[in-house]
Structures are given as C-alpha cells and as structure tokens.
N, C-alpha and C positions, 0 to 999 in steps of 0.2 A: 639445795635446788638453785640452778643457774638462773641469773637475772636475765629477762629477753633483753636483746640487744636494742630495741626500739625503745624500751624504757630506760636502758643505761644511756641512750642518744638525749632522751628528753630530760633526763637528770642533769647531764652535761650543758645542755643548753641553758637550762634554767640557772644553774651555776654560774655560766658565762654570763648570762644576764644579770644576774644578782651582782657580780662583780664589776660588770661595765656601768650599771647605774648608780655605784658608789662616788662620792665626790673627793677626790684628794686635794687637801690645802697643803702648800708647801710654804713654811714661814721661813724667812729667808732674812738675816741680820746683816744689813751692809752697813752698819754704822761703826765707827772707829772705837765702839766701845761695848760692854757686855749689857744685854737686855735681858728683861725678864718677862716675855710675851704671858699675857692674861686671857683666858678664854673664859666665856660665859654662854651656856647653852640655854636657849629659850625653850626649843622642842627636841627632844632625843639626848642621848647619853652626852656626858661630858667629856670633851677633847682634850687630851694631854695632861689628863689629872687636874684640868683646871689652869695650870701654870708651870712654866719651867724656866731654866736658864738658857739663855742663847749668846755664843759668845761671837766676837766680830768675825764676819765671812762664815759663818756657818748657817746650817739649816734643818728645819724639822718636817716631818710628813705627817699629817693627821687625816684620818679617813673619816668622812661623815656619811651615814646612811641616807635614802631617801626621805625628804621632810625634815631634815635638822634645820634649825636656825638659831643664830646665836652671834656672837660678836667676839673679835678680837682686838686686844691692844697691847702696846709697849709699857713697862714699867721700868723707871730708871732710877738710879742710886740705890739699889736694894741691898739690905744686909740681911741674910736669914741663918739661922743655928742650923746644926745637924737634923732637928727634928721639922725644919720648915719654918719657924717661928720668927717673924720679923717684920720690918717696915721698909717701905720704897718711899723714895723722895716725890715720886710722881706716879700716879696711875695705883697708889696702893690698894692691896684688896684684903690686908690683913693677914696675909700668910702666903708660903710660895705658891701652894694649891688653893686658887681662887673658888670662894664658894657665892661670891658677889661680884656685882661690877667694880671697874677702876673708880676710884675717886678722882673728879674733874679738877683741873683740866687736864684731857687726854683725848688724843686722835683715835678715832674707832673705825674698824672695818666691820660692815653688818652684813649678814646673810641670811636669806631664807631659800632653801634648797628644794627644787621641786619635787614633789611627792611622787610622780610618775615620769616614764621614760618620753612623753610629749610635753610635759610642763616646762614653765621657765622658771630659772632661778632669779632672784632679786638680791642686788648687792650695791652697797655705797661705802664711799669714805665719809666719815662724818666729823666736822669742826663744831658740831652745836653744842658739845661739850668741852670746847676748847681744844687746844693743840698742846702736844708735847714732843712728838717725834713725828720726822716727815714720812709718811706711809702711800705704799702703791698697791692697786689690786688690779692683776692682770689675767684674765681668760685664757688659759693655755690649751683650750681645744672647745669643741661645742659648734652649735649654729646659732644665729641670729646675729643681733648687733654688737653683742661681747664687748663692750666700751671698756676702755681703760679708766679707773677712777683711782683719784688720789691727791695727795698733795706733796709735791716734789719740794717747794720751796721753804727755805727755814723761816717760819713766822716767829719764832722766839726772837731772831736777830731783828725784827721789824715791828715788835709788839709795842703798842703803845705804852706809856708808863703806867697809866691806870688799871691796865688788864695785865700786867706784869706779875708773875710767881717767881719769888727770889729764893735762891739758896742762901745760907749761911755767908757765903763769902760774896754776896750780892749779884752773882751771876744770874741770869734769866732761865730758869728750867722749864719753864711752860707759860703759856699765855691763854688766859682765862677768857670765857666766854663773855658778852656783855651781859647775858642774864646773871652769870655767876658774881659778875663784878657788881652791879647796880641793883639786882633782884626787883624790876620794875616790870610792870604787864607789858609795856612797850617791846622790852627785849627779851621778855621770857615767853611772848605769844600766850598770855594767860589773861584771865578776866575779859575786859572789853575787848582785848586783842587777840582773843583765843580761836580766830578763823582766819583762813586764807585772805580773805578780802579785808578783815582788818590790822593783820600782822603783816608789814611791809620790811622789806631791806632796810637795814639802818647803816649809818657810817661806819660801824664796826664790822657787821655782817659783809659790807661791799669790800673792805679792807681784805678780810679772809677770801672773799670770791674773787677778787682780781688777783689776788696771789695764786689761788688753787682753783681756777675755774670748773674742773672735774668733782670738787669735793662739796658735800652739804655745808652752808654757810650760815643758815638759821632754820628754823622749826620747818616753813613751808617750802623749801627751796627744793622741791620734788622735781620740777620738770626738767632741769639740767643737771642732776644728780643722780637719781635713781637708775642702775644701769640693768640689763637682762641679758640672760644667756640660756641656752639649752644644752645640756649633756657635757659640760665643761669641768675641768679642773681649774684651780686658782692659785696663782703666786701672788704672797702678800710678802712685800718688801718693806722692810724699814729702812728709811733712809736711802730712797731711791734716787738715782741721778738722773734719770729721764723718764718722761711718760711715756 
C-alpha cells in the first residue's frame, strides 16, 4: 500500500527537525603535541566512547541529542596499550575510554544542552579544578548571547610555585587549584564558606581570573562565567590562540 504524500511530508519534517535539534561538538587540537580528550556524560549517552587520541592540527566531531549534559577535558602525556589500558600525566581517567572524570588539575568545558527547540544551552570553561591545557569554547551558530568562554593564557608558565604540578624532569605540566593545594574551607568553598556570601575570590582565584576573564575561577564565579546560547553547535579548541 502506498504511503500518502501528506504522511511522507510529515515524516520528512519530523526527521529534519530531529537532525536540526542535535548539537555538534567539534573538538580541535591546536597544541603542538598529541592530546587525549576525555568526555564524561552527566545526562545522555557517552560521546566519543569517553576518550580518544587527537593529533596536533586534527579535529573530531561528536553529536549530542537534546538534553545532553557533560564535560570535556584534555589529557596529556598518555601511554596506552592496544587494549586502551594505561595512564596519563594530567587529566587521567584510568584508561583510554573514560568512565569517570579527569583527575585534577584539569581545565574543563562543561555543557548542559537544552531539551527543547526554544530552550537555552548553558556552558562554561572552568578552572575550579585547576588548569592543564588552554581551552576555548565558541558557539558556531544559534541565537542569544552565545559568548566565547575560555582560557587562552598559558597558566602553567605563570603558576605560583605552591600550586605547580611537576613532571619528572621538573617542568610544570599543570597548575593546581588552591582548594587542591591547601584543602581548606576558604579555598574549597565548604563549611563556613559554603555560600556565595561567605566564599569570596582569593588571591589565587583572582590570578586565574585576571589571566582568563571568561573562565570560571572559583566555585561561585557564576555571574561572569556562565554562558548561554540557543540552537548552536560548538567549537572546542585546545591551545586556542585567540578568544
């Protein structure tokens, strides 16, 4: 039996609407060295098998359906065997295909994608867990504010000695958060400092903020660091050269 043309048109429109509502993340490596991006899904299926290798100058596209949430980060200095077993110097998650988040200090890009066509996506680049690689997020279409979020500066080069994470050769491979370095309520926004009113910026979070004004610098840095956009795809760049 032939399918009525009206039904065919409705199915076509539904199909196009479904494709249009998906969000495409383009992960781009502009660093001079290989990275192993990690992906952790908070809501929805795991993207990119949770982790993969990305050579300098290359990119990877991942597609998320409406309502997806999760985070992306870079792992550096990784060694994996043919089965994906191994470790990374920074951002390690236990294997090539992550099943958990990256070990701090690590730069994060965080997303909550709208569940419907009229909703807003929320996204940010966070230094709350420290910094290992420069990172930027750019909305590539969409409507709304659609701000750039990121950290173009090399914080490893200017990391205070008490926050430095060192490789065996003494080079600085990451910059810890003050919370990770000192584990006090003041720096971790816990205990008596667990509200926006009682957890203020510190000299360390201000150092991060001055270097990277559009990135989260501490737990309650929402006002200047949470970005919104509707109906957009996103370009996530490691080692961006401009904002």
